[in-house]
mmCIF file of the N, C-alpha and C atoms, coordinates in Angstrom:
data_MODEL
# 
_entry.id   MODEL 
# 
loop_
_atom_site.group_PDB 
_atom_site.id 
_atom_site.type_symbol 
_atom_site.label_atom_id 
_atom_site.label_alt_id 
_atom_site.label_comp_id 
_atom_site.label_asym_id 
_atom_site.label_entity_id 
_atom_site.label_seq_id 
_atom_site.pdbx_PDB_ins_code 
_atom_site.Cartn_x 
_atom_site.Cartn_y 
_atom_site.Cartn_z 
_atom_site.occupancy 
_atom_site.B_iso_or_equiv 
_atom_site.pdbx_formal_charge 
_atom_site.auth_seq_id 
_atom_site.auth_comp_id 
_atom_site.auth_asym_id 
_atom_site.auth_atom_id 
_atom_site.pdbx_PDB_model_num 
ATOM 1   N N  . ALA A 1 1  ? 1.015  -1.488 0.184   1.00 0.00 ? 1  ALA A N  1 
ATOM 2   C CA . ALA A 1 1  ? 0.186  0.017  -0.503  1.00 0.00 ? 1  ALA A CA 1 
ATOM 3   C C  . ALA A 1 1  ? 0.799  1.054  -0.148  1.00 0.00 ? 1  ALA A C  1 
ATOM 4   N N  . GLN A 1 2  ? 1.762  1.208  0.963   1.00 0.00 ? 2  GLN A N  1 
ATOM 5   C CA . GLN A 1 2  ? 3.111  2.369  0.698   1.00 0.00 ? 2  GLN A CA 1 
ATOM 6   C C  . GLN A 1 2  ? 3.658  3.122  -0.391  1.00 0.00 ? 2  GLN A C  1 
ATOM 7   N N  . GLN A 1 3  ? 3.841  1.688  -1.118  1.00 0.00 ? 3  GLN A N  1 
ATOM 8   C CA . GLN A 1 3  ? 4.764  1.592  -2.337  1.00 0.00 ? 3  GLN A CA 1 
ATOM 9   C C  . GLN A 1 3  ? 3.811  2.208  -3.509  1.00 0.00 ? 3  GLN A C  1 
ATOM 10  N N  . GLN A 1 4  ? 2.235  1.795  -3.534  1.00 0.00 ? 4  GLN A N  1 
ATOM 11  C CA . GLN A 1 4  ? 1.723  2.260  -4.041  1.00 0.00 ? 4  GLN A CA 1 
ATOM 12  C C  . GLN A 1 4  ? 1.117  3.658  -4.105  1.00 0.00 ? 4  GLN A C  1 
ATOM 13  N N  . TYR A 1 5  ? 1.238  4.368  -2.721  1.00 0.00 ? 5  TYR A N  1 
ATOM 14  C CA . TYR A 1 5  ? 0.715  5.815  -2.583  1.00 0.00 ? 5  TYR A CA 1 
ATOM 15  C C  . TYR A 1 5  ? 2.364  6.627  -2.993  1.00 0.00 ? 5  TYR A C  1 
ATOM 16  N N  . TYR A 1 6  ? 3.307  5.944  -2.831  1.00 0.00 ? 6  TYR A N  1 
ATOM 17  C CA . TYR A 1 6  ? 4.677  6.865  -3.500  1.00 0.00 ? 6  TYR A CA 1 
ATOM 18  C C  . TYR A 1 6  ? 4.275  6.573  -4.816  1.00 0.00 ? 6  TYR A C  1 
ATOM 19  N N  . GLN A 1 7  ? 4.441  5.625  -5.191  1.00 0.00 ? 7  GLN A N  1 
ATOM 20  C CA . GLN A 1 7  ? 4.209  6.107  -7.210  1.00 0.00 ? 7  GLN A CA 1 
ATOM 21  C C  . GLN A 1 7  ? 3.425  6.443  -7.513  1.00 0.00 ? 7  GLN A C  1 
ATOM 22  N N  . GLU A 1 8  ? 1.921  6.500  -6.781  1.00 0.00 ? 8  GLU A N  1 
ATOM 23  C CA . GLU A 1 8  ? 1.117  7.995  -7.437  1.00 0.00 ? 8  GLU A CA 1 
ATOM 24  C C  . GLU A 1 8  ? 1.182  9.277  -6.983  1.00 0.00 ? 8  GLU A C  1 
ATOM 25  N N  . THR A 1 9  ? 1.959  9.456  -6.201  1.00 0.00 ? 9  THR A N  1 
ATOM 26  C CA . THR A 1 9  ? 2.192  10.954 -5.743  1.00 0.00 ? 9  THR A CA 1 
ATOM 27  C C  . THR A 1 9  ? 3.868  11.264 -6.653  1.00 0.00 ? 9  THR A C  1 
ATOM 28  N N  . ALA A 1 10 ? 4.534  10.541 -6.965  1.00 0.00 ? 10 ALA A N  1 
ATOM 29  C CA . ALA A 1 10 ? 5.579  10.759 -7.321  1.00 0.00 ? 10 ALA A CA 1 
ATOM 30  C C  . ALA A 1 10 ? 4.876  10.612 -8.960  1.00 0.00 ? 10 ALA A C  1 
ATOM 31  N N  . GLN A 1 11 ? 4.037  10.415 -9.612  1.00 0.00 ? 11 GLN A N  1 
ATOM 32  C CA . GLN A 1 11 ? 3.336  10.753 -10.792 1.00 0.00 ? 11 GLN A CA 1 
ATOM 33  C C  . GLN A 1 11 ? 2.999  12.012 -10.788 1.00 0.00 ? 11 GLN A C  1 
ATOM 34  N N  . GLN A 1 12 ? 2.513  12.633 -9.848  1.00 0.00 ? 12 GLN A N  1 
ATOM 35  C CA . GLN A 1 12 ? 1.656  14.049 -9.462  1.00 0.00 ? 12 GLN A CA 1 
ATOM 36  C C  . GLN A 1 12 ? 2.466  14.642 -10.221 1.00 0.00 ? 12 GLN A C  1 
ATOM 37  N N  . PRO A 1 13 ? 1.905  16.051 -11.235 1.00 0.00 ? 13 PRO A N  1 
ATOM 38  C CA . PRO A 1 13 ? 2.973  17.018 -11.536 1.00 0.00 ? 13 PRO A CA 1 
ATOM 39  C C  . PRO A 1 13 ? 2.804  18.184 -10.285 1.00 0.00 ? 13 PRO A C  1 
ATOM 40  N N  . PRO A 1 14 ? 4.058  18.388 -10.092 1.00 0.00 ? 14 PRO A N  1 
ATOM 41  C CA . PRO A 1 14 ? 4.728  19.555 -9.238  1.00 0.00 ? 14 PRO A CA 1 
ATOM 42  C C  . PRO A 1 14 ? 3.194  20.463 -8.672  1.00 0.00 ? 14 PRO A C  1 
ATOM 43  N N  . ALA A 1 15 ? 2.492  20.868 -9.765  1.00 0.00 ? 15 ALA A N  1 
ATOM 44  C CA . ALA A 1 15 ? 1.416  22.021 -9.607  1.00 0.00 ? 15 ALA A CA 1 
ATOM 45  C C  . ALA A 1 15 ? 0.290  21.126 -8.517  1.00 0.00 ? 15 ALA A C  1 
ATOM 46  N N  . MET A 1 16 ? 0.317  20.008 -8.787  1.00 0.00 ? 16 MET A N  1 
ATOM 47  C CA . MET A 1 16 ? -0.859 19.260 -8.010  1.00 0.00 ? 16 MET A CA 1 
ATOM 48  C C  . MET A 1 16 ? -0.166 19.076 -6.793  1.00 0.00 ? 16 MET A C  1 
ATOM 49  N N  . ALA A 1 17 ? 0.895  19.388 -5.969  1.00 0.00 ? 17 ALA A N  1 
ATOM 50  C CA . ALA A 1 17 ? 1.249  18.792 -4.826  1.00 0.00 ? 17 ALA A CA 1 
ATOM 51  C C  . ALA A 1 17 ? 1.577  20.261 -4.510  1.00 0.00 ? 17 ALA A C  1 
ATOM 52  N N  . VAL A 1 18 ? 1.613  21.379 -4.904  1.00 0.00 ? 18 VAL A N  1 
ATOM 53  C CA . VAL A 1 18 ? 1.705  22.705 -4.487  1.00 0.00 ? 18 VAL A CA 1 
ATOM 54  C C  . VAL A 1 18 ? 0.539  23.106 -4.301  1.00 0.00 ? 18 VAL A C  1 
ATOM 55  N N  . ALA A 1 19 ? -0.857 22.748 -4.931  1.00 0.00 ? 19 ALA A N  1 
ATOM 56  C CA . ALA A 1 19 ? -2.266 23.190 -4.543  1.00 0.00 ? 19 ALA A CA 1 
ATOM 57  C C  . ALA A 1 19 ? -3.007 22.307 -3.704  1.00 0.00 ? 19 ALA A C  1 
ATOM 58  N N  . ALA A 1 20 ? -2.326 21.219 -3.133  1.00 0.00 ? 20 ALA A N  1 
ATOM 59  C CA . ALA A 1 20 ? -2.459 20.707 -2.069  1.00 0.00 ? 20 ALA A CA 1 
ATOM 60  C C  . ALA A 1 20 ? -2.024 20.976 -0.737  1.00 0.00 ? 20 ALA A C  1 
ATOM 61  N N  . SER A 1 21 ? -1.484 22.014 -0.526  1.00 0.00 ? 21 SER A N  1 
ATOM 62  C CA . SER A 1 21 ? -0.437 22.556 0.457   1.00 0.00 ? 21 SER A CA 1 
ATOM 63  C C  . SER A 1 21 ? -1.100 23.345 1.027   1.00 0.00 ? 21 SER A C  1 
ATOM 64  N N  . PRO A 1 22 ? -1.452 23.601 2.376   1.00 0.00 ? 22 PRO A N  1 
ATOM 65  C CA . PRO A 1 22 ? -2.119 24.964 2.981   1.00 0.00 ? 22 PRO A CA 1 
ATOM 66  C C  . PRO A 1 22 ? -1.984 26.002 2.892   1.00 0.00 ? 22 PRO A C  1 
ATOM 67  N N  . ALA A 1 23 ? -2.481 26.804 2.362   1.00 0.00 ? 23 ALA A N  1 
ATOM 68  C CA . ALA A 1 23 ? -2.247 28.218 2.324   1.00 0.00 ? 23 ALA A CA 1 
ATOM 69  C C  . ALA A 1 23 ? -2.032 28.658 3.593   1.00 0.00 ? 23 ALA A C  1 
ATOM 70  N N  . PRO A 1 24 ? -0.535 29.418 3.302   1.00 0.00 ? 24 PRO A N  1 
ATOM 71  C CA . PRO A 1 24 ? 0.203  30.620 4.128   1.00 0.00 ? 24 PRO A CA 1 
ATOM 72  C C  . PRO A 1 24 ? -0.803 31.456 4.634   1.00 0.00 ? 24 PRO A C  1 
ATOM 73  N N  . ARG A 1 25 ? 0.031  31.221 6.275   1.00 0.00 ? 25 ARG A N  1 
ATOM 74  C CA . ARG A 1 25 ? -1.402 32.248 7.021   1.00 0.00 ? 25 ARG A CA 1 
ATOM 75  C C  . ARG A 1 25 ? -0.805 33.648 7.239   1.00 0.00 ? 25 ARG A C  1 
ATOM 76  N N  . ALA A 1 26 ? -1.809 34.577 7.675   1.00 0.00 ? 26 ALA A N  1 
ATOM 77  C CA . ALA A 1 26 ? -1.349 35.842 7.542   1.00 0.00 ? 26 ALA A CA 1 
ATOM 78  C C  . ALA A 1 26 ? -0.614 36.320 8.611   1.00 0.00 ? 26 ALA A C  1 
ATOM 79  N N  . MET A 1 27 ? 0.279  37.100 8.242   1.00 0.00 ? 27 MET A N  1 
ATOM 80  C CA . MET A 1 27 ? 1.031  37.453 9.828   1.00 0.00 ? 27 MET A CA 1 
ATOM 81  C C  . MET A 1 27 ? -0.322 38.492 10.604  1.00 0.00 ? 27 MET A C  1 
ATOM 82  N N  . VAL A 1 28 ? -0.029 37.666 11.911  1.00 0.00 ? 28 VAL A N  1 
ATOM 83  C CA . VAL A 1 28 ? -1.145 38.327 12.861  1.00 0.00 ? 28 VAL A CA 1 
ATOM 84  C C  . VAL A 1 28 ? 0.115  39.627 13.776  1.00 0.00 ? 28 VAL A C  1 
ATOM 85  N N  . PRO A 1 29 ? -0.549 40.734 13.813  1.00 0.00 ? 29 PRO A N  1 
ATOM 86  C CA . PRO A 1 29 ? 0.250  41.412 14.536  1.00 0.00 ? 29 PRO A CA 1 
ATOM 87  C C  . PRO A 1 29 ? 0.279  41.152 15.993  1.00 0.00 ? 29 PRO A C  1 
ATOM 88  N N  . PRO A 1 30 ? 1.529  41.604 16.588  1.00 0.00 ? 30 PRO A N  1 
ATOM 89  C CA . PRO A 1 30 ? 1.698  40.933 17.920  1.00 0.00 ? 30 PRO A CA 1 
ATOM 90  C C  . PRO A 1 30 ? 0.458  41.976 18.776  1.00 0.00 ? 30 PRO A C  1 
ATOM 91  N N  . ALA A 1 31 ? 0.272  41.137 20.021  1.00 0.00 ? 31 ALA A N  1 
ATOM 92  C CA . ALA A 1 31 ? -0.720 41.727 20.824  1.00 0.00 ? 31 ALA A CA 1 
ATOM 93  C C  . ALA A 1 31 ? -0.352 42.787 21.583  1.00 0.00 ? 31 ALA A C  1 
ATOM 94  N N  . ALA A 1 32 ? -1.158 43.439 22.184  1.00 0.00 ? 32 ALA A N  1 
ATOM 95  C CA . ALA A 1 32 ? -0.460 44.685 22.956  1.00 0.00 ? 32 ALA A CA 1 
ATOM 96  C C  . ALA A 1 32 ? 0.085  44.288 24.162  1.00 0.00 ? 32 ALA A C  1 
ATOM 97  N N  . PRO A 1 33 ? 0.800  44.577 24.645  1.00 0.00 ? 33 PRO A N  1 
ATOM 98  C CA . PRO A 1 33 ? 1.400  44.408 26.160  1.00 0.00 ? 33 PRO A CA 1 
ATOM 99  C C  . PRO A 1 33 ? 0.744  44.944 26.838  1.00 0.00 ? 33 PRO A C  1 
ATOM 100 N N  . THR A 1 34 ? 0.680  43.527 28.010  1.00 0.00 ? 34 THR A N  1 
ATOM 101 C CA . THR A 1 34 ? 0.170  43.610 29.426  1.00 0.00 ? 34 THR A CA 1 
ATOM 102 C C  . THR A 1 34 ? 0.280  44.846 30.491  1.00 0.00 ? 34 THR A C  1 
ATOM 103 N N  . GLN A 1 35 ? -0.352 44.859 31.316  1.00 0.00 ? 35 GLN A N  1 
ATOM 104 C CA . GLN A 1 35 ? 0.393  45.602 32.393  1.00 0.00 ? 35 GLN A CA 1 
ATOM 105 C C  . GLN A 1 35 ? 1.431  45.153 32.919  1.00 0.00 ? 35 GLN A C  1 
ATOM 106 N N  . ASP A 1 36 ? 1.421  43.635 33.120  1.00 0.00 ? 36 ASP A N  1 
ATOM 107 C CA . ASP A 1 36 ? 2.461  42.985 33.577  1.00 0.00 ? 36 ASP A CA 1 
ATOM 108 C C  . ASP A 1 36 ? 3.878  43.393 32.586  1.00 0.00 ? 36 ASP A C  1 
ATOM 109 N N  . ASP A 1 37 ? 3.490  43.137 31.469  1.00 0.00 ? 37 ASP A N  1 
ATOM 110 C CA . ASP A 1 37 ? 4.595  43.158 30.847  1.00 0.00 ? 37 ASP A CA 1 
ATOM 111 C C  . ASP A 1 37 ? 4.960  44.833 30.449  1.00 0.00 ? 37 ASP A C  1 
ATOM 112 N N  . LYS A 1 38 ? 4.771  45.543 30.636  1.00 0.00 ? 38 LYS A N  1 
ATOM 113 C CA . LYS A 1 38 ? 4.721  46.947 30.977  1.00 0.00 ? 38 LYS A CA 1 
ATOM 114 C C  . LYS A 1 38 ? 6.029  47.055 31.900  1.00 0.00 ? 38 LYS A C  1 
ATOM 115 N N  . ILE A 1 39 ? 4.888  46.350 33.170  1.00 0.00 ? 39 ILE A N  1 
ATOM 116 C CA . ILE A 1 39 ? 6.097  46.865 34.386  1.00 0.00 ? 39 ILE A CA 1 
ATOM 117 C C  . ILE A 1 39 ? 7.300  45.902 34.139  1.00 0.00 ? 39 ILE A C  1 
ATOM 118 N N  . ALA A 1 40 ? 7.528  44.711 33.879  1.00 0.00 ? 40 ALA A N  1 
ATOM 119 C CA . ALA A 1 40 ? 8.460  43.926 33.517  1.00 0.00 ? 40 ALA A CA 1 
ATOM 120 C C  . ALA A 1 40 ? 9.545  44.538 32.625  1.00 0.00 ? 40 ALA A C  1 
ATOM 121 N N  . GLN A 1 41 ? 9.083  45.223 31.541  1.00 0.00 ? 41 GLN A N  1 
ATOM 122 C CA . GLN A 1 41 ? 10.102 46.085 30.924  1.00 0.00 ? 41 GLN A CA 1 
ATOM 123 C C  . GLN A 1 41 ? 10.564 47.471 31.649  1.00 0.00 ? 41 GLN A C  1 
ATOM 124 N N  . LEU A 1 42 ? 9.600  48.149 32.208  1.00 0.00 ? 42 LEU A N  1 
ATOM 125 C CA . LEU A 1 42 ? 9.993  49.275 32.940  1.00 0.00 ? 42 LEU A CA 1 
ATOM 126 C C  . LEU A 1 42 ? 11.652 48.918 33.949  1.00 0.00 ? 42 LEU A C  1 
ATOM 127 N N  . GLU A 1 43 ? 10.812 47.917 34.759  1.00 0.00 ? 43 GLU A N  1 
ATOM 128 C CA . GLU A 1 43 ? 11.961 47.084 35.408  1.00 0.00 ? 43 GLU A CA 1 
ATOM 129 C C  . GLU A 1 43 ? 13.529 47.256 34.972  1.00 0.00 ? 43 GLU A C  1 
ATOM 130 N N  . ARG A 1 44 ? 13.201 46.083 33.863  1.00 0.00 ? 44 ARG A N  1 
ATOM 131 C CA . ARG A 1 44 ? 14.475 45.986 33.198  1.00 0.00 ? 44 ARG A CA 1 
ATOM 132 C C  . ARG A 1 44 ? 15.109 47.327 32.752  1.00 0.00 ? 44 ARG A C  1 
ATOM 133 N N  . LEU A 1 45 ? 14.335 48.238 32.212  1.00 0.00 ? 45 LEU A N  1 
ATOM 134 C CA . LEU A 1 45 ? 15.041 49.460 31.702  1.00 0.00 ? 45 LEU A CA 1 
ATOM 135 C C  . LEU A 1 45 ? 15.386 50.511 33.237  1.00 0.00 ? 45 LEU A C  1 
ATOM 136 N N  . ALA A 1 46 ? 15.057 50.002 34.329  1.00 0.00 ? 46 ALA A N  1 
ATOM 137 C CA . ALA A 1 46 ? 15.191 50.974 35.365  1.00 0.00 ? 46 ALA A CA 1 
ATOM 138 C C  . ALA A 1 46 ? 16.877 49.942 35.623  1.00 0.00 ? 46 ALA A C  1 
ATOM 139 N N  . GLN A 1 47 ? 17.019 48.568 35.413  1.00 0.00 ? 47 GLN A N  1 
ATOM 140 C CA . GLN A 1 47 ? 18.313 48.025 35.684  1.00 0.00 ? 47 GLN A CA 1 
ATOM 141 C C  . GLN A 1 47 ? 19.088 48.447 34.891  1.00 0.00 ? 47 GLN A C  1 
ATOM 142 N N  . LEU A 1 48 ? 18.993 48.432 33.931  1.00 0.00 ? 48 LEU A N  1 
ATOM 143 C CA . LEU A 1 48 ? 19.961 48.809 32.476  1.00 0.00 ? 48 LEU A CA 1 
ATOM 144 C C  . LEU A 1 48 ? 20.485 50.437 33.067  1.00 0.00 ? 48 LEU A C  1 
ATOM 145 N N  . LYS A 1 49 ? 19.771 51.542 33.464  1.00 0.00 ? 49 LYS A N  1 
ATOM 146 C CA . LYS A 1 49 ? 20.227 52.516 34.002  1.00 0.00 ? 49 LYS A CA 1 
ATOM 147 C C  . LYS A 1 49 ? 20.964 52.447 35.003  1.00 0.00 ? 49 LYS A C  1 
ATOM 148 N N  . ALA A 1 50 ? 20.704 51.908 35.958  1.00 0.00 ? 50 ALA A N  1 
ATOM 149 C CA . ALA A 1 50 ? 21.378 51.355 37.657  1.00 0.00 ? 50 ALA A CA 1 
ATOM 150 C C  . ALA A 1 50 ? 22.493 50.972 37.217  1.00 0.00 ? 50 ALA A C  1 
ATOM 151 N N  . GLN A 1 51 ? 22.700 50.344 36.160  1.00 0.00 ? 51 GLN A N  1 
ATOM 152 C CA . GLN A 1 51 ? 23.986 49.314 35.700  1.00 0.00 ? 51 GLN A CA 1 
ATOM 153 C C  . GLN A 1 51 ? 24.933 50.779 34.679  1.00 0.00 ? 51 GLN A C  1 
ATOM 154 N N  . GLY A 1 52 ? 24.573 51.508 34.262  1.00 0.00 ? 52 GLY A N  1 
ATOM 155 C CA . GLY A 1 52 ? 25.030 52.623 33.438  1.00 0.00 ? 52 GLY A CA 1 
ATOM 156 C C  . GLY A 1 52 ? 25.028 51.894 31.913  1.00 0.00 ? 52 GLY A C  1 
ATOM 157 N N  . ILE A 1 53 ? 24.282 51.247 31.697  1.00 0.00 ? 53 ILE A N  1 
ATOM 158 C CA . ILE A 1 53 ? 24.130 51.032 30.183  1.00 0.00 ? 53 ILE A CA 1 
ATOM 159 C C  . ILE A 1 53 ? 23.479 52.015 29.579  1.00 0.00 ? 53 ILE A C  1 
ATOM 160 N N  . LEU A 1 54 ? 22.398 52.363 30.270  1.00 0.00 ? 54 LEU A N  1 
ATOM 161 C CA . LEU A 1 54 ? 21.392 53.395 29.715  1.00 0.00 ? 54 LEU A CA 1 
ATOM 162 C C  . LEU A 1 54 ? 21.521 54.637 29.908  1.00 0.00 ? 54 LEU A C  1 
ATOM 163 N N  . THR A 1 55 ? 21.512 55.647 29.395  1.00 0.00 ? 55 THR A N  1 
ATOM 164 C CA . THR A 1 55 ? 21.423 57.124 30.154  1.00 0.00 ? 55 THR A CA 1 
ATOM 165 C C  . THR A 1 55 ? 20.382 57.585 30.602  1.00 0.00 ? 55 THR A C  1 
ATOM 166 N N  . GLU A 1 56 ? 20.338 58.829 31.231  1.00 0.00 ? 56 GLU A N  1 
ATOM 167 C CA . GLU A 1 56 ? 19.058 59.092 31.675  1.00 0.00 ? 56 GLU A CA 1 
ATOM 168 C C  . GLU A 1 56 ? 17.955 59.575 30.697  1.00 0.00 ? 56 GLU A C  1 
ATOM 169 N N  . ASP A 1 57 ? 18.598 60.059 29.691  1.00 0.00 ? 57 ASP A N  1 
ATOM 170 C CA . ASP A 1 57 ? 18.416 60.566 28.614  1.00 0.00 ? 57 ASP A CA 1 
ATOM 171 C C  . ASP A 1 57 ? 17.304 59.415 27.774  1.00 0.00 ? 57 ASP A C  1 
ATOM 172 N N  . GLU A 1 58 ? 18.645 58.294 27.227  1.00 0.00 ? 58 GLU A N  1 
ATOM 173 C CA . GLU A 1 58 ? 17.751 56.803 26.933  1.00 0.00 ? 58 GLU A CA 1 
ATOM 174 C C  . GLU A 1 58 ? 16.736 56.122 27.661  1.00 0.00 ? 58 GLU A C  1 
ATOM 175 N N  . PHE A 1 59 ? 16.965 56.037 28.876  1.00 0.00 ? 59 PHE A N  1 
ATOM 176 C CA . PHE A 1 59 ? 15.803 55.453 29.926  1.00 0.00 ? 59 PHE A CA 1 
ATOM 177 C C  . PHE A 1 59 ? 14.564 56.524 29.776  1.00 0.00 ? 59 PHE A C  1 
ATOM 178 N N  . ALA A 1 60 ? 14.850 57.804 29.837  1.00 0.00 ? 60 ALA A N  1 
ATOM 179 C CA . ALA A 1 60 ? 13.296 58.443 29.772  1.00 0.00 ? 60 ALA A CA 1 
ATOM 180 C C  . ALA A 1 60 ? 12.359 58.010 28.282  1.00 0.00 ? 60 ALA A C  1 
ATOM 181 N N  . ALA A 1 61 ? 13.434 58.298 27.377  1.00 0.00 ? 61 ALA A N  1 
ATOM 182 C CA . ALA A 1 61 ? 12.800 57.626 26.261  1.00 0.00 ? 61 ALA A CA 1 
ATOM 183 C C  . ALA A 1 61 ? 12.320 56.672 25.927  1.00 0.00 ? 61 ALA A C  1 
ATOM 184 N N  . GLU A 1 62 ? 12.752 55.483 26.421  1.00 0.00 ? 62 GLU A N  1 
ATOM 185 C CA . GLU A 1 62 ? 12.511 53.955 26.418  1.00 0.00 ? 62 GLU A CA 1 
ATOM 186 C C  . GLU A 1 62 ? 11.255 54.345 27.251  1.00 0.00 ? 62 GLU A C  1 
ATOM 187 N N  . LYS A 1 63 ? 11.413 54.653 28.290  1.00 0.00 ? 63 LYS A N  1 
ATOM 188 C CA . LYS A 1 63 ? 10.155 54.609 29.548  1.00 0.00 ? 63 LYS A CA 1 
ATOM 189 C C  . LYS A 1 63 ? 9.160  55.260 28.966  1.00 0.00 ? 63 LYS A C  1 
ATOM 190 N N  . ALA A 1 64 ? 9.356  56.428 28.071  1.00 0.00 ? 64 ALA A N  1 
ATOM 191 C CA . ALA A 1 64 ? 8.082  56.797 27.348  1.00 0.00 ? 64 ALA A CA 1 
ATOM 192 C C  . ALA A 1 64 ? 7.396  56.202 26.227  1.00 0.00 ? 64 ALA A C  1 
ATOM 193 N N  . LYS A 1 65 ? 8.022  55.405 25.596  1.00 0.00 ? 65 LYS A N  1 
ATOM 194 C CA . LYS A 1 65 ? 7.893  53.976 24.645  1.00 0.00 ? 65 LYS A CA 1 
ATOM 195 C C  . LYS A 1 65 ? 6.939  52.871 25.255  1.00 0.00 ? 65 LYS A C  1 
ATOM 196 N N  . VAL A 1 66 ? 7.422  52.648 26.340  1.00 0.00 ? 66 VAL A N  1 
ATOM 197 C CA . VAL A 1 66 ? 6.723  51.351 26.793  1.00 0.00 ? 66 VAL A CA 1 
ATOM 198 C C  . VAL A 1 66 ? 5.385  51.947 27.604  1.00 0.00 ? 66 VAL A C  1 
ATOM 199 N N  . LEU A 1 67 ? 5.062  52.851 28.060  1.00 0.00 ? 67 LEU A N  1 
ATOM 200 C CA . LEU A 1 67 ? 4.093  53.351 28.567  1.00 0.00 ? 67 LEU A CA 1 
ATOM 201 C C  . LEU A 1 67 ? 3.043  54.283 27.799  1.00 0.00 ? 67 LEU A C  1 
ATOM 202 N N  . ALA A 1 68 ? 3.616  54.513 26.311  1.00 0.00 ? 68 ALA A N  1 
ATOM 203 C CA . ALA A 1 68 ? 2.856  54.857 25.459  1.00 0.00 ? 68 ALA A CA 1 
ATOM 204 C C  . ALA A 1 68 ? 2.120  53.611 24.580  1.00 0.00 ? 68 ALA A C  1 
ATOM 205 N N  . GLY A 1 69 ? 3.244  52.700 24.902  1.00 0.00 ? 69 GLY A N  1 
ATOM 206 C CA . GLY A 1 69 ? 2.397  51.070 23.696  1.00 0.00 ? 69 GLY A CA 1 
ATOM 207 C C  . GLY A 1 69 ? 1.279  50.427 24.925  1.00 0.00 ? 69 GLY A C  1 
# 
């Protein structure tokens, strides 16, 4: 039975195989961040600022983005 299946599928033209494949999924936009996500992002930004990785200006800009989103 398997051999017969392989022979039949091997004889199908490539267009048939493509037509049988599922349609590509549309890109779904990411969900809006939850309150917990925002808090986690703000905490991470505060840590980066405390470590000297972010300047005060960079921290303020990123914080504004998180709060606006």
